[in-house]
C-alpha positions in Angstrom: 0.1 0.1 0.0 2.9 2.1 0.3 3.6 2.0 -3.7 -0.3 3.7 -4.3 0.0 7.5 -4.9 -2.6 9.6 -3.8 -4.8 11.1 -5.5 -4.6 14.8 -3.9 -7.5 16.7 -2.9 -10.5 17.5 -4.4 -9.7 21.3 -4.8 -6.1 20.4 -6.5 -8.1 18.0 -8.8 -10.4 20.6 -9.9 -7.6 23.5 -10.5 -6.1 20.9 -12.5 -9.0 20.4 -14.9 -9.7 24.2 -15.2 -6.1 24.6 -16.4 -6.9 21.7 -18.7 -9.8 23.5 -19.9 -7.8 26.6 -20.3 -5.1 24.8 -22.4 -8.3 23.2 -24.6 -9.5 27.0 -25.6 -6.5 28.6 -26.0 -5.8 25.7 -28.6 -8.9 26.4 -30.3 -8.6 29.9 -30.1 -5.0 29.8 -31.8 -6.6 27.4 -34.7 -9.3 30.3 -35.1 -6.6 32.9 -35.3 -4.7 30.6 -38.2 -8.0 30.4 -39.8 -8.9 34.2 -39.4 -5.5 35.0 -40.8 -5.7 32.9 -44.2 -8.8 34.5 -44.9 -7.5 37.5 -44.5 -4.5 36.4 -46.6 -6.8 35.2 -49.3 -9.1 38.2 -48.9 -5.7 40.7 -49.4 -4.3 38.1 -52.8 -7.7 38.3 -54.6 -7.7 42.3 -53.8 -4.4 42.6 -55.3 -5.1 40.3 -58.1 -8.3 42.7 -59.1 -6.1 46.0 -58.5 -3.4 44.3 -60.6 -6.1 43.6 -63.3 -7.5 47.1 -62.9 -4.1 48.7 -63.4 -3.2 46.6 -66.1 -6.6 47.8 -68.4 -6.0 51.2 -67.3 -2.4 51.1 -69.0 -3.9 49.3 -71.9 -6.1 52.4 -72.3 -3.3 54.8 -71.7 -0.9 53.0 -74.0 -3.5 53.2 -77.1 -4.2 56.5 -76.0 -0.1 57.7 -76.3 0.1 55.2 -79.3 -2.8 57.6 -81.1 -0.4 60.5 -80.5 2.2 58.7 -81.8 1.1 58.0 -84.9 -0.5 61.4 -85.4 2.8 63.2 -85.1 4.2 60.7 -87.2 1.5 61.9 -89.7 2.6 65.8 -88.7 6.5 64.9 -89.4 5.4 63.1 -92.7 3.6 66.2 -93.9 6.5 68.5 -92.7 9.1 66.9 -94.6 6.9 67.4 -97.7 5.7 70.9 -96.7 5.9 74.5 -98.5 8.2 76.7 -96.4 5.9 79.2 -95.9 3.6 76.8 -93.6 6.6 75.4 -92.0 5.7 77.4 -89.3 2.6 76.0 -88.6 3.0 72.6 -89.1 5.6 72.2 -86.3 3.7 74.4 -83.9 1.0 71.4 -84.9 3.7 68.5 -84.1 4.6 70.8 -81.0 1.4 70.6 -79.5 0.7 67.1 -80.5 4.5 65.9 -78.7 3.7 68.0 -75.7 0.1 66.4 -75.5 1.4 63.0 -75.1 4.2 63.5 -73.0 1.8 64.9 -70.6 -0.5 61.9 -70.8 2.8 59.9 -70.5 3.6 61.8 -67.7 0.3 61.4 -65.8 0.1 58.1 -65.9 3.5 57.1 -64.8 2.0 59.5 -61.7 -0.4 57.3 -61.3 1.2 54.2 -61.8 3.6 55.1 -59.2 0.7 56.2 -56.8 -0.7 52.9 -57.1 2.1 51.0 -56.8 2.9 52.9 -53.7 -0.2 52.8 -51.8 
């Protein structure tokens, strides 16, 4: 009988059960947090992919506009090369305006994309 362990008092057993319940509840809380983090990560990734799609679409649109400006400037340059001396100034001003517009569109596009990437 000397080898038998004494179970301990009732309060020790109750305390032990309470601690075990707390550990179990803490484990469940950890699992809930991990699940919430995975959901948040998936949502952030989905939002980022959506944002990337929108930026690409906007970039394609802006590039089409820039290509239009480029074609217009090329046409003006072709006309410049065949123009008479008296209309040279008018064509030069038109070409300068077209190039200025194209540069402004390109600059604003670059600023928007940089801002979008840095947010």
